[in-house]
C-alpha angles and dihedrals in degrees: 000000000000127000118234111254120176118234119261094257093048090049090052093049091053089052089051092048093051088056095056102078098043092045091049092050090048092050092049088054094050102041125084113262103244110086091346098124098069093036092052092049093048091046093048092051090046094050093045089049089053089047089054092050091046092050090052090062089064106099114252117245115272094249090061090079094205093237095115097035096114094049089047090048092054092046091049092049090054091047090050093046092048091049093049093048089047091049092049091050091048091050092046091051095052092039101046105009106136097203092045091050089054088054092050092046090052091046093051095058127087093214132031109268125225119243091260091050090051092049095050095037096051115127098011095316098313091111135212092289089063091050093051092049091048092051091047091050088053090052090048091051090050091052095244100114136020136192121243101188104301093340121099114212138175114253111256099249116011099032094044092045094049093045089051092050091049092048090049090050092047089052092044094052092036093242099130092121095051123105 
């Protein structure tokens, strides 16, 4: 009976993955506030990626044999990529998740707010109108929507194409009624 031991490359990728969250938190603490969130996440992913590459340069133990190194390297790269994507999704959820922000808003109050108080008090008092404008500005900067006077429209190619793909995916996964 043999015990399961991960390959050398898989072991190294797990070490690299474990470094991502602490490094990200450290970079958030050290970077200036404005625009730091995305920069800190990108820097953490870059540094952890370099750590992984550097760890790969350490010779594998002699008992590894090296015969399956390439297959292990590909597997480890997929594990690393999946972890980074999962971490970024987790961070995005706790950073920008609308439902979670409602929960934290309710938890931060001494008394239960009315619906109007919740709408105007959202995001530290900036309100839901601010959030909608911020999200629209993000879509404008990505080239997905544009303003025509007071009207908001999809851009002809990119916005229309992406909206069509999302609508197709919503139909495919039967999510048409989701928000």
